TORFISE-371626 format. One line per 2 residues: number of its first residue (from 1); their letters; for each residue x, y, z of C-alpha. Coordinates in Angstrom, 1 decimal, always signed. Layout:
<atoms>
NUM	A	X,Y,Z  ...;
</atoms>
This chain:
<atoms>
1	XX	-15.3,+53.9,+26.7  -15.3,+55.9,+23.4;
3	XX	-17.9,+58.6,+23.1  -19.6,+59.1,+19.7;
5	XX	-22.2,+61.7,+18.9  -24.7,+61.8,+16.0;
7	XX	-28.2,+63.2,+15.3  -29.7,+60.1,+13.8;
9	XX	-28.6,+56.6,+14.8  -29.8,+53.7,+12.7;
11	XX	-29.2,+50.2,+14.0  -29.1,+47.8,+11.0;
13	XX	-27.8,+48.3,+7.4  -30.1,+46.1,+5.4;
15	XX	-32.6,+47.5,+2.9  -34.7,+49.3,+5.5;
17	XX	-31.8,+50.8,+7.3  -30.0,+51.9,+4.1;
19	XX	-33.1,+53.6,+2.7  -33.9,+55.2,+6.0;
21	XX	-30.3,+56.7,+6.1  -30.4,+58.0,+2.5;
23	XX	-33.9,+59.5,+2.9  -33.0,+61.1,+6.2;
25	XX	-29.9,+62.7,+4.7  -31.9,+64.0,+1.7;
27	XX	-34.6,+65.5,+4.0  -32.2,+66.7,+6.7;
29	XX	-28.8,+67.3,+5.0  -27.3,+69.1,+8.1;
31	XX	-27.9,+66.1,+10.4  -25.2,+63.6,+11.1;
33	XX	-26.5,+60.2,+10.2  -24.7,+57.1,+11.6;
35	XX	-25.6,+53.5,+10.6  -24.4,+50.7,+12.9;
37	XX	-24.3,+47.2,+11.4  -22.8,+44.0,+12.6;
39	XX	-21.1,+42.7,+9.5  -18.8,+44.5,+7.0;
41	XX	-20.2,+42.5,+4.0  -23.9,+42.3,+3.6;
43	XX	-25.9,+40.1,+1.2  -28.8,+41.2,-1.0;
45	XX	-31.4,+39.0,+0.9  -33.8,+38.3,-2.0;
47	XX	-31.0,+36.9,-4.2  -29.6,+34.4,-1.6;
49	XX	-31.2,+31.3,-3.3  -29.3,+32.1,-6.5;
51	XX	-26.0,+31.7,-4.7  -26.5,+28.0,-4.5;
53	XX	-26.7,+27.3,-8.3  -25.3,+28.7,-11.5;
55	XX	-27.2,+32.0,-11.5  -24.8,+33.7,-9.1;
57	XX	-22.7,+30.8,-7.8  -21.1,+32.7,-4.9;
59	XX	-21.8,+35.2,-2.1  -19.3,+37.6,-3.6;
61	XX	-21.7,+38.2,-6.5  -24.5,+39.0,-4.0;
63	XX	-23.0,+41.8,-2.0  -24.9,+45.0,-1.4;
65	XX	-23.2,+48.3,-2.2  -22.7,+51.1,+0.3;
67	XX	-21.5,+53.6,-2.3  -24.5,+55.9,-2.2;
69	XX	-24.2,+56.3,+1.6  -20.5,+57.2,+1.4;
71	XX	-21.1,+59.7,-1.4  -23.9,+61.4,+0.7;
73	XX	-21.8,+61.7,+3.8  -23.5,+59.0,+5.8;
75	XX	-21.3,+57.4,+8.4  -21.1,+53.6,+8.9;
77	XX	-19.7,+51.7,+11.9  -19.2,+47.9,+12.1;
79	XX	-20.3,+47.1,+15.7  -23.1,+45.6,+17.7;
81	XX	-25.4,+47.6,+20.0  -26.0,+45.7,+23.2;
83	XX	-28.0,+48.1,+25.3  -29.8,+51.5,+25.0;
85	XX	-30.5,+54.1,+27.7  -33.7,+55.6,+26.2;
87	XX	-34.0,+58.5,+28.6  -30.4,+59.6,+28.2;
89	XX	-30.5,+58.8,+24.4  -27.3,+56.7,+24.5;
91	XX	-26.7,+53.4,+22.7  -23.9,+51.1,+24.0;
93	XX	-21.7,+48.6,+22.3  -18.8,+46.7,+24.0;
95	XX	-16.6,+49.8,+24.0  -18.6,+52.7,+22.7;
97	XX	-21.3,+55.0,+23.9  -23.2,+56.6,+21.1;
99	XX	-25.2,+59.7,+21.9  -28.2,+60.3,+19.5;
101	XX	-31.2,+62.5,+19.1  -33.3,+60.2,+17.0;
103	XX	-33.1,+56.4,+16.8  -34.2,+54.0,+14.0;
105	XX	-34.4,+50.3,+14.6  -33.7,+48.4,+11.4;
107	XX	-32.6,+45.1,+12.9  -34.3,+43.0,+10.4;
109	XX	-35.3,+39.4,+10.9  -33.8,+36.0,+11.5;
111	XX	-34.7,+32.5,+10.4  -37.8,+31.0,+12.1;
113	XX	-37.6,+27.3,+13.0  -40.5,+25.5,+14.6;
115	XX	-39.6,+24.2,+18.1  -40.2,+20.6,+17.0;
117	XX	-37.3,+20.9,+14.6  -34.9,+23.1,+16.6;
119	XX	-33.1,+20.1,+17.9  -31.8,+19.3,+14.5;
121	XX	-29.9,+22.7,+14.1  -26.9,+21.1,+15.8;
123	XX	-26.6,+18.3,+13.1  -24.2,+18.6,+10.3;
125	XX	-26.1,+19.0,+7.0  -29.0,+21.0,+8.5;
127	XX	-29.2,+24.6,+7.5  -31.5,+27.6,+7.7;
129	XX	-31.5,+30.3,+5.0  -29.5,+32.9,+6.9;
131	XX	-28.8,+36.4,+5.7  -25.2,+36.3,+6.9;
133	XX	-22.4,+35.7,+4.4  -20.3,+33.4,+6.4;
135	XX	-23.3,+31.1,+7.2  -24.4,+31.0,+3.6;
137	XX	-20.8,+30.2,+2.5  -20.7,+27.3,+5.0;
139	XX	-24.0,+25.9,+3.7  -22.9,+26.2,+0.0;
141	XX	-19.6,+24.5,+0.7  -21.3,+21.7,+2.4;
143	XX	-23.9,+21.2,-0.2  -21.6,+21.3,-3.2;
145	XX	-20.8,+17.5,-3.3  -24.1,+16.3,-2.0;
147	XX	-26.8,+14.9,-4.2  -29.9,+14.4,-2.1;
149	XX	-31.5,+17.5,-0.5  -34.8,+18.0,+1.3;
151	XX	-36.1,+21.5,+1.5  -38.7,+22.2,+4.2;
153	XX	-40.9,+25.1,+3.2  -42.8,+26.0,+0.0;
155	XX	-42.7,+29.8,+0.2  -40.7,+31.9,-2.2;
157	XX	-37.3,+31.2,-0.7  -37.9,+27.4,-0.6;
159	XX	-39.2,+27.3,-4.2  -36.3,+29.4,-5.6;
161	XX	-33.8,+27.3,-3.7  -35.4,+24.1,-5.1;
163	XX	-35.3,+25.3,-8.7  -31.7,+26.6,-8.4;
165	XX	-30.4,+23.3,-6.9  -32.5,+21.2,-9.3;
167	XX	-30.8,+23.0,-12.2  -27.5,+22.0,-10.7;
169	XX	-28.5,+18.3,-11.0  -29.3,+17.7,-7.4;
171	XX	-32.1,+15.4,-6.3  -34.6,+17.8,-4.6;
173	XX	-37.6,+17.0,-2.5  -39.6,+20.0,-1.2;
175	XX	-42.2,+19.6,+1.6  -44.4,+22.4,+2.9;
177	XX	-47.4,+20.9,+4.7  -50.0,+22.6,+2.5;
179	XX	-52.0,+21.6,-0.6  -50.0,+23.9,-2.9;
181	XX	-46.8,+25.9,-3.0  -46.6,+29.6,-2.4;
183	XX	-49.6,+29.4,+0.0  -51.2,+32.7,+0.7;
185	XX	-49.6,+34.6,-2.2  -51.5,+33.0,-5.0;
187	XX	-54.9,+31.4,-5.6  -55.0,+27.7,-6.3;
189	XX	-55.2,+27.9,-10.1  -52.1,+30.1,-10.3;
191	XX	-50.2,+27.9,-7.7  -51.0,+24.8,-9.8;
193	XX	-49.3,+26.4,-12.8  -46.2,+27.0,-10.7;
195	XX	-46.2,+23.4,-9.5  -46.3,+22.1,-13.0;
197	XX	-43.1,+23.9,-13.8  -41.5,+22.7,-10.5;
199	XX	-42.4,+19.1,-11.2  -41.2,+19.4,-14.8;
201	XX	-37.8,+20.5,-13.4  -37.7,+17.1,-11.6;
203	XX	-38.3,+18.5,-8.2  -40.3,+16.1,-6.0;
205	XX	-43.2,+18.0,-4.3  -44.9,+16.4,-1.3;
207	XX	-48.1,+18.1,-0.4  -50.5,+17.6,+2.5;
209	XX	-47.7,+16.3,+4.7  -45.0,+17.9,+6.9;
211	XX	-41.7,+17.1,+8.4  -42.0,+16.3,+12.1;
213	XX	-38.5,+15.0,+12.8  -35.0,+15.3,+11.4;
215	XX	-33.0,+12.2,+12.0  -29.4,+11.1,+12.6;
217	XX	-29.8,+7.3,+12.4  -26.1,+6.6,+12.7;
219	XX	-25.4,+8.7,+15.8  -22.5,+10.5,+14.1;
221	XX	-24.2,+14.0,+14.3  -24.9,+14.0,+10.5;
223	XX	-28.4,+14.2,+9.2  -29.5,+11.3,+7.0;
225	XX	-33.3,+11.4,+6.8  -36.5,+13.1,+7.7;
227	XX	-39.7,+11.7,+9.1  -43.1,+13.0,+7.9;
229	XX	-46.3,+13.3,+9.9  -47.7,+10.4,+7.7;
231	XX	-44.9,+8.2,+9.0  -42.9,+8.2,+5.7;
233	XX	-39.1,+8.4,+6.0  -37.1,+10.2,+3.3;
235	XX	-33.4,+9.7,+3.1  -31.3,+12.8,+2.5;
237	XX	-27.8,+14.2,+2.9  -29.0,+17.8,+3.5;
239	XX	-32.0,+19.5,+5.0  -32.6,+23.2,+4.3;
241	XX	-35.1,+24.8,+6.6  -36.8,+27.5,+4.5;
243	XX	-39.5,+27.9,+7.1  -39.7,+31.7,+7.2;
245	XX	-38.3,+34.5,+9.4  -39.2,+36.2,+12.6;
247	XX	-38.5,+39.8,+13.7  -35.1,+40.4,+15.3;
249	XX	-36.3,+42.3,+18.3  -34.2,+41.0,+21.3;
251	XX	-32.7,+44.5,+21.8  -36.0,+46.3,+21.5;
253	XX	-37.6,+43.9,+24.0  -34.7,+44.4,+26.4;
255	XX	-35.2,+48.1,+26.5  -39.0,+47.8,+26.9;
257	XX	-40.4,+48.8,+23.5  -43.9,+47.6,+22.9;
259	XX	-44.2,+44.6,+20.5  -47.1,+43.9,+18.1;
261	XX	-49.1,+40.7,+17.3  -46.4,+38.7,+15.6;
263	XX	-43.5,+40.0,+17.7  -42.4,+43.0,+15.6;
265	XX	-41.9,+46.5,+17.2  -45.3,+48.3,+17.3;
267	XX	-45.3,+51.5,+15.1  -47.8,+54.0,+13.8;
269	XX	-48.3,+54.9,+10.2  -45.2,+57.1,+10.3;
271	XX	-43.1,+54.3,+11.7  -42.9,+55.9,+15.1;
273	XX	-42.9,+53.7,+18.3  -44.7,+55.0,+21.4;
275	XX	-41.6,+57.1,+21.9  -41.7,+59.5,+18.9;
277	XX	-37.9,+59.8,+19.0  -37.6,+56.1,+18.3;
279	XX	-38.7,+54.6,+14.9  -38.7,+51.0,+13.6;
281	XX	-38.6,+49.9,+10.0  -38.3,+46.7,+8.0;
283	XX	-38.8,+43.2,+9.2  -38.3,+44.1,+12.9;
285	XX	-41.4,+46.3,+12.8  -45.0,+45.2,+13.3;
287	XX	-47.0,+45.3,+10.1  -50.6,+45.5,+9.1;
289	XX	-52.2,+44.7,+5.8  -53.3,+47.6,+3.5;
291	XX	-56.8,+46.2,+2.7  -58.0,+44.7,+6.0;
293	XX	-55.7,+46.5,+8.4  -55.1,+43.2,+10.2;
295	XX	-51.7,+42.1,+11.5  -49.4,+40.8,+8.8;
297	XX	-46.4,+38.4,+8.7  -45.3,+39.7,+5.3;
299	XX	-41.5,+40.4,+5.1  -40.4,+42.1,+1.9;
301	XX	-37.6,+44.4,+0.9  -40.0,+46.5,-1.1;
303	XX	-42.2,+47.0,+2.0  -39.1,+47.7,+4.1;
305	XX	-37.9,+50.3,+1.6  -41.3,+52.1,+1.7;
307	XX	-41.1,+52.1,+5.5  -37.6,+53.5,+5.4;
309	XX	-38.7,+56.4,+3.2  -41.6,+57.1,+5.5;
311	XX	-39.4,+57.1,+8.6  -36.5,+59.0,+7.1;
313	XX	-38.7,+61.9,+6.0  -40.6,+62.0,+9.3;
315	XX	-37.8,+62.2,+11.9  -38.2,+65.8,+12.7;
317	XX	-41.8,+66.4,+11.8  -44.4,+65.0,+9.5;
319	XX	-43.4,+66.3,+6.1  -45.8,+64.3,+4.0;
321	XX	-49.4,+63.6,+5.1  -49.5,+60.1,+4.0;
323	XX	-47.8,+57.8,+6.3  -47.4,+54.1,+5.7;
325	XX	-50.8,+52.6,+5.3  -49.9,+48.9,+5.4;
327	XX	-48.3,+46.3,+3.3  -50.0,+45.3,+0.0;
329	XX	-48.0,+42.0,+0.0  -46.6,+42.5,-3.5;
331	XX	-44.5,+39.5,-4.7  -42.7,+38.3,-7.8;
333	XX	-40.7,+35.2,-8.5  -39.3,+33.2,-11.5;
335	XX	-40.0,+29.5,-11.7  -38.1,+28.2,-14.8;
337	XX	-38.7,+30.7,-17.6  -42.0,+31.8,-16.2;
339	XX	-42.7,+34.8,-13.9  -45.4,+34.6,-11.2;
341	XX	-46.5,+37.9,-9.4  -49.1,+38.8,-6.9;
343	XX	-50.3,+41.9,-5.0  -53.0,+42.6,-2.5;
345	XX	-55.5,+39.9,-1.4  -56.1,+36.7,-3.2;
347	XX	-59.6,+35.6,-4.2  -59.5,+32.8,-1.6;
349	XX	-58.4,+35.2,+1.2  -61.1,+37.8,+0.2;
351	XX	-63.8,+35.2,+0.4  -62.5,+33.8,+3.7;
353	XX	-62.6,+37.4,+5.1  -66.2,+37.8,+4.1;
355	XX	-65.6,+40.4,+1.3  -68.2,+40.8,-1.5;
357	XX	-65.9,+40.6,-4.5  -65.9,+40.2,-8.2;
359	XX	-63.1,+38.6,-10.3  -61.9,+39.2,-13.8;
361	XX	-59.3,+37.1,-15.7  -57.8,+37.3,-19.1;
363	XX	-55.3,+35.0,-21.0  -53.4,+36.1,-24.0;
365	XX	-49.8,+36.6,-25.3  -47.2,+39.1,-24.0;
367	XX	-46.2,+40.1,-27.5  -48.0,+41.1,-30.7;
369	XX	-48.2,+39.3,-33.0  -47.8,+36.0,-31.1;
371	XX	-45.1,+35.0,-33.7  -42.6,+37.4,-32.1;
373	XX	-39.7,+35.0,-31.2  -39.8,+35.4,-27.3;
375	XX	-43.6,+35.5,-27.0  -45.1,+33.8,-24.0;
377	XX	-48.6,+33.1,-22.7  -49.8,+35.7,-20.2;
379	XX	-52.5,+35.4,-17.6  -53.9,+38.3,-15.5;
381	XX	-56.4,+38.1,-12.7  -57.9,+41.1,-10.9;
383	XX	-59.9,+41.0,-7.6  -62.2,+44.0,-7.0;
385	XX	-65.0,+44.9,-4.6  -68.4,+44.1,-6.1;
387	XX	-69.8,+47.4,-4.9  -67.7,+50.2,-6.3;
389	XX	-65.2,+48.1,-8.2  -62.2,+49.0,-6.1;
391	XX	-59.2,+46.9,-7.0  -57.9,+45.0,-4.0;
393	XX	-55.7,+42.2,-5.6  -54.1,+40.9,-8.7;
395	XX	-52.0,+38.0,-10.0  -50.0,+37.6,-13.2;
397	XX	-48.3,+34.7,-15.0  -46.1,+35.5,-17.9;
399	XX	-42.6,+36.6,-19.0  -40.2,+38.9,-17.2;
401	XX	-42.3,+41.9,-17.9  -44.6,+40.5,-15.2;
403	XX	-42.4,+41.9,-12.5  -43.1,+45.5,-13.6;
405	XX	-46.8,+44.8,-14.5  -47.6,+43.8,-11.0;
407	XX	-46.2,+47.1,-9.8  -48.9,+48.8,-11.9;
409	XX	-51.5,+46.7,-10.1  -49.8,+47.5,-6.8;
411	XX	-50.1,+51.2,-7.5  -53.8,+50.7,-8.4;
413	XX	-54.4,+49.0,-5.1  -52.6,+51.7,-3.1;
415	XX	-54.3,+54.6,-4.8  -57.7,+52.9,-4.6;
417	XX	-58.3,+52.7,-8.3  -61.4,+51.0,-9.6;
419	XX	-61.9,+48.7,-12.6  -63.7,+51.6,-14.2;
421	XX	-60.5,+53.6,-14.2  -58.5,+50.7,-15.6;
423	XX	-61.0,+50.0,-18.4  -60.1,+53.3,-19.9;
425	XX	-56.4,+53.3,-19.0  -54.0,+54.4,-21.8;
427	XX	-51.0,+52.2,-22.2  -47.8,+52.3,-24.2;
429	XX	-47.4,+49.1,-26.3  -44.8,+47.9,-28.7;
431	XX	-44.7,+44.5,-30.6  -41.4,+43.3,-29.1;
433	XX	-42.2,+44.5,-25.6  -45.9,+44.2,-24.7;
435	XX	-49.2,+42.6,-25.4  -51.4,+44.3,-28.1;
437	XX	-53.1,+47.6,-27.3  -56.4,+46.0,-28.4;
439	XX	-56.3,+43.5,-25.6  -53.8,+44.7,-23.0;
441	XX	-54.2,+42.1,-20.3  -54.7,+44.3,-17.3;
443	XX	-57.3,+46.3,-19.1  -59.1,+43.2,-20.4;
445	XX	-59.1,+41.6,-16.9  -60.9,+44.8,-15.6;
447	XX	-63.4,+44.6,-18.4  -64.1,+40.9,-17.5;
449	XX	-64.5,+41.9,-13.9  -67.0,+44.5,-14.9;
451	XX	-69.0,+41.9,-16.9  -69.2,+39.8,-13.8;
453	XX	-70.9,+42.5,-11.7  -74.6,+41.8,-11.7;
</atoms>
């Protein structure tokens, strides 16, 4: 068996693993960093839906780059770790023994399929939204000449898949089991605006019903319909299960690491497990929310990257007294030509949690004057605590600038800014780039929230 030695071993080369490696090398340049990943080619996970239509069109246009790691002297090995001797600090693959000092789990996540539908995974025409290139290629090739497609799941991946395939002239039906799409990320009035665009794009959205069976009526091992809880049968040639992901923690469980509420590896604020020589980052780690500190199922590359920076800088001592204080669940997506973004808690979630809150909203235009050629309507909503005015959530509808505006709100949440700070916030504005300085939407939403404090 070949012996390999390194200072820091990272298992997984996705966003969390890559950021951990780069951060570790920046903070500890004399340390030998080794990243182990199973596949030579890795997809950018968030862009996978756009492979299925005209936006990208192929997996080759969605490959992540390893250039920065190579330039920094970070080693990469294509292999699979099958066991770890924690006490001896040795990780084993089929023919290698890798000796390490520090270990970072960045094993990511894998598609989650409810047990009631797992039987259908053996049928031709039934696919999950995998992160592996060969499986996505297989799904895309199969779908190319099919017309009728059912998507199960109305989260971000499901909605983006639906829009991309609908724009390729497919007949798309999307079913999620809830009243509205993008459940949990947006309040009802924002979700309804997203649904309008979805339906205008000729996507059939079935709410308040769910798929309970995937059917092969002909006995030829090919899917041809789905049955809903209501009893309705929908004929289809393809079923895409965009039903979320679960932490990939088989190896961690095998070696006895403690797992958290939703099956992720338990970590502290510095991404350390109970063994402080072993860290876990990304979708395989157990997460908590920033506001309520309750367990969270949120899986985002942005959260994973933040975790990777925390772990990479904390391997040999706590350099920065901050730690990772929980996910703020910050999202953005494009539905048609309109962007939808969210950060922190929604109004509905806050009320359900018993929080005493105040809400401010503002609608305007994203350019000034509104006659600028690419001007779009813009809506901003802020959720704040009623006592103190601390901002705990925000949602935006608008143009592409929405993706960066939500980052401003995200920073406000993380730094515990109040609506009073925002009301006097100075902003850079320009007619072709932003809303007017006289009614900048985030500022105006804060002012409206303040008006609602009694």
